[in-house]
C-alpha positions in Angstrom: 41.6 6.2 33.1 42.0 9.0 35.7 40.4 8.9 39.1 37.9 11.5 38.0 36.9 9.4 35.0 36.5 6.3 37.2 34.3 8.3 39.6 32.1 9.5 36.7 31.9 5.9 35.3 30.6 4.7 38.7 28.2 7.6 39.0 26.7 6.6 35.6 25.7 3.2 37.0 23.0 5.0 39.0 19.5 4.5 37.7 19.0 8.3 37.4 21.6 8.5 34.7 20.4 8.8 31.1 22.0 6.6 28.5 23.6 9.4 26.6 24.8 11.6 29.6 26.7 14.3 27.8 29.4 14.7 30.4 30.8 11.2 31.2 33.4 9.2 29.3 31.1 6.2 28.7 28.6 8.5 26.9 31.3 9.6 24.4 32.0 5.9 23.7 28.3 5.3 23.1 27.9 8.4 20.9 30.5 7.1 18.6 28.4 4.0 17.8 24.8 5.3 18.5 25.0 8.9 17.6 24.1 12.0 19.7 21.0 12.2 21.8 17.9 13.1 19.7 17.0 16.7 19.3 14.2 18.0 21.6 11.0 19.2 19.9 10.6 22.9 19.9 9.4 25.2 17.1 12.2 27.8 16.9 14.0 29.4 14.0 17.2 30.4 15.8 18.7 29.3 19.2 21.2 31.7 20.5 23.5 30.6 23.4 24.9 33.3 25.6 28.1 32.3 27.4 30.9 33.8 29.4 34.1 32.2 30.5 33.7 33.5 34.1 31.1 34.9 36.4 30.5 38.6 37.1 30.7 39.9 33.6 27.0 40.7 33.3 26.0 37.8 31.1 22.5 37.5 32.5 22.0 41.3 32.2 23.0 41.0 28.5 20.7 38.1 28.0 17.7 39.9 29.5 18.2 43.1 27.6 19.0 41.3 24.3 15.9 39.2 24.6 13.8 42.2 25.4 15.3 44.2 22.6 14.5 41.4 20.1 10.9 41.3 21.4 10.5 45.0 21.2 11.4 44.8 17.5 8.5 42.4 16.9 10.3 39.1 17.2 8.7 36.2 19.0 11.3 35.4 21.7 11.8 32.8 24.4 14.3 33.4 27.2 15.6 30.2 28.8 17.5 30.5 32.1 19.8 27.5 32.4 21.9 28.8 35.2 20.4 26.3 37.7 22.7 27.3 40.6 22.2 31.0 40.2 18.9 31.6 38.3 18.6 35.4 38.2 16.5 36.0 35.1 13.1 36.1 36.9 14.4 38.6 39.4 15.8 40.8 36.7 12.4 40.8 34.9 10.3 41.3 38.0 8.5 38.0 37.6 10.1 36.0 40.4 6.8 35.5 42.2 5.0 34.1 39.2 4.8 30.4 38.3 4.5 28.4 35.1 1.0 26.8 34.6 1.0 23.0 34.2 -1.5 22.1 31.5 -2.4 18.6 30.0 -0.6 19.7 26.8 2.5 20.9 28.5 4.0 23.7 30.7 2.9 27.3 30.0 5.9 29.6 30.5 5.7 32.9 32.3 5.0 35.6 29.8 6.6 39.1 30.2 4.7 40.4 27.1 2.8 38.9 24.2 5.9 37.9 22.4 8.4 37.3 25.2 8.2 34.1 27.3 10.5 33.0 30.1 11.4 29.7 31.7 13.7 29.2 34.7 14.2 26.7 37.5 13.7 29.7 39.9 10.0 29.5 39.2 9.9 26.0 40.6 11.8 26.5 43.8 10.1 27.1 47.2 11.9 30.4 47.7 14.9 32.3 46.4 17.2 30.9 49.1 16.7 27.3 48.0 19.9 25.8 46.3 19.8 23.4 43.4 22.0 20.4 44.2 22.0 18.3 41.0 24.4 16.1 39.2 24.8 16.2 35.4 22.0 13.7 34.5 19.4 15.7 36.5 20.4 18.9 34.6 20.2 17.1 31.3 16.6 15.8 32.0 15.5 19.3 33.1 17.0 20.9 30.0 15.1 18.5 27.8 11.9 19.2 29.6 12.4 22.9 29.4 12.8 22.6 25.6 10.2 19.9 24.7 7.5 20.2 27.4 7.2 24.0 27.6 4.5 25.5 25.3 6.8 28.1 23.8 4.7 28.5 20.6 6.4 29.5 17.3 9.6 31.3 18.2 11.9 33.5 16.1 14.6 33.4 18.7 15.3 31.3 21.8 17.9 33.1 23.9 19.6 30.7 26.3 21.4 32.2 29.4 24.0 29.7 30.4 26.1 29.5 33.6 29.7 30.6 33.5 32.2 28.2 32.2 32.0 25.1 30.0 30.0 22.5 31.9 27.0 20.2 31.6 24.5 22.8 30.7 26.3 24.1 27.7 27.2 20.6 26.5 23.6 19.4 26.8 21.8 22.4 25.1 24.3 22.3 22.3 23.5 18.6 21.7 19.8 18.5 22.0 18.5 21.9 21.0 17.4 22.2 17.3 18.5 25.1 15.1 21.4 26.3 17.3 22.5 29.2 15.2 25.6 29.9 17.4 26.9 31.4 20.6 27.5 34.9 21.8 30.5 35.3 24.2 30.2 38.1 26.8 33.3 39.5 28.5 34.5 42.5 30.3 37.5 44.4 29.0 40.2 43.3 31.5 42.7 40.6 30.4 41.6 38.0 33.0 38.0 38.0 31.8 39.1 38.0 28.1 41.3 35.0 28.7 38.4 33.0 30.1 36.1 34.3 27.3 38.5 32.9 24.7 38.3 29.5 26.5 34.5 29.6 26.2 34.8 30.4 22.5 37.2 27.5 21.9 34.9 25.2 23.8 32.0 26.2 21.5 34.1 25.6 18.4 34.9 22.1 19.6 31.2 21.4 19.6 31.0 22.5 15.9 28.9 25.5 16.8 29.8 28.8 15.4 30.7 31.8 17.6 28.5 34.5 16.4 30.5 37.2 18.0 31.9 38.8 21.2 30.1 41.5 23.3 32.2 43.6 25.6 30.2 44.5 28.6 31.1 47.3 31.1 33.0 48.9 28.1 33.9 52.3 29.4 31.6 54.6 31.4 30.3 58.2 31.1 31.3 60.0 34.3 28.2 61.4 35.9 30.2 64.4 37.1 32.4 65.5 34.2 30.4 63.7 31.5 33.6 62.5 30.0 34.3 58.8 29.2 36.4 56.9 31.7 37.5 53.3 31.6 37.3 51.7 35.1 37.8 48.2 33.7 40.0 49.2 30.7 38.6 49.0 27.2 39.0 47.1 24.0 39.7 43.6 25.4 36.5 42.2 23.8 37.3 43.6 20.4 40.8 42.2 20.5 39.5 38.8 21.6 37.1 38.9 18.6 40.0 39.7 16.3 42.2 37.0 17.7 39.3 34.4 17.3 38.5 35.7 13.8 34.8 36.3 14.8 32.6 39.4 14.6 32.8 42.0 17.4 29.1 42.7 18.1 29.8 45.8 20.1 30.5 47.3 23.5 28.0 48.1 26.2 29.2 50.9 28.6 29.0 50.5 32.3 25.9 52.3 33.7 24.9 52.2 37.4 21.2 52.4 36.3 21.6 49.1 34.5 22.4 47.4 37.8 19.5 49.2 39.5 17.1 48.1 36.8 18.1 44.5 37.3 17.5 44.7 41.1 14.2 46.4 40.5 13.1 43.8 38.0 12.6 46.1 35.0 14.8 45.7 31.9 17.2 48.6 31.5 16.5 49.0 27.8 12.8 49.5 28.6 13.5 52.5 30.8 16.7 54.0 29.2 16.4 53.2 25.5 18.0 56.5 24.5 20.9 56.4 27.0 24.4 55.4 25.7 24.1 52.0 27.2 20.5 51.5 25.9 21.5 52.5 22.4 24.5 50.2 22.6 22.3 47.2 23.5 20.1 48.0 20.6 23.1 48.2 18.3 24.4 44.9 19.5 20.9 43.3 18.9 20.8 44.8 15.3 24.3 43.4 14.6 23.2 40.0 15.9 20.0 39.9 13.8 22.0 40.9 10.7 24.5 38.0 11.3 21.7 35.5 12.0 19.2 36.4 9.3 21.5 37.4 6.5 
């Protein structure tokens, strides 16, 4: 046993640890004899995990616009922000000052529209500067609450925005969420990002969850001066990664400065710029995803 494993074993002696902590070696021993943790109760047809191998590739931007595009096409959608250490979803939707309502029957999520509901740890923090300093078992408990205790209603899709990498949050949601249809991997075109995206895809495959496809974000850009396409971050890395992995390429979303501004202003880009190249690309990605999930 390595020093890290010994440290985790000792940590699991703490009374805050759940019996089936998804991240420690003792839990894996237990799972062999007792099975995985029970699924959380939530009425959802399709759970879509959105991952990236590294930060800074626009994963949360893709999650927000994908969820909003699904909702705008008449789907009942939940958007679950599981990036506990950097929860940006409420800010990007302009709802960071709102709060979930605690009812006797559960927690009422914050609703962006009639058919788009959002839950994030950011709603529960004193202010945006407050850090979340949690070990794995705390995260696991919060994830179960966000699934089972939130009054999501009947959902067609639950889009789960996960933090970069392959840590506790992704392991836990993969184990306890019902009807996990698969994962979408977001990358930018450059080789370093693609390398980490492939790691994320391999991680998902180890959990026996299908990779639904790869999205290349910041895939080229229309120059505002000459109106020709330029490639500040190269192009085609996401498509090549999908080919290497043997999974669908869901499409590329071009870099658009107005997408960044929309996130800062708290208004989904696709709402304001549906007919722009980036807006149409988001819509095409969403349609490709629906076709894969529902066919």
